[in-house]
C-alpha angles and dihedrals in degrees: 000000000000091000092053091052090049093050092048090050092050091049091051090050092049091049089059095047119108093244097058105021097094095049092046092051091047094051093042088060087069119094110250094023115107127190093266094049090043092058092042091053093045090051095043098045102037117183107004093193087082087078107077094191132033089236091061089054092049089049090050089054094046095230097123123098118259117240128227109186135169121180107311095346114101121191129179119210139176121323114284096238090210097145136051113315092211091057091051090052091049090052093048090050091050091047091057088057097039093057087063091060108028115062093196091059090045090052090051090050093050094045092054093043089056091049100047103010091225118121091192094057090044094053092048089055090049089048088054092051091046091052090050090050090051088053090051091050090051095047095044094039089224123128119251116280116210116228099018110141099214 
């Protein structure tokens, strides 16, 4: 228990440091992202400008569907799980909270639930959209705006 308190204290200190403060504040402006998750994401992801396209970032996170294709037949499967599993779980947890505050994310969740009748698949899709929005927040250095479509 002592180790956990020490780690949390260190993370709080890091979040206030000049190097990470801006990124933490930007991510914290996002619904579903608390201070602790914000610093963990900043530390885990580093400089997001290294991903030239949003698809590259989604691939890095492993929250894109795998593809099983032969000839002209194209099939989508489970997510690829390429990246850090903890980061994916943080994003999914944040997505559950974000759909309560952002109507655009809630609409995406409901639309996917209607199509595939799987809340788990739907929330992973929302987590992907949330992650891509976090990337946009980071790159544009503008706090999250609730209700923006893209």
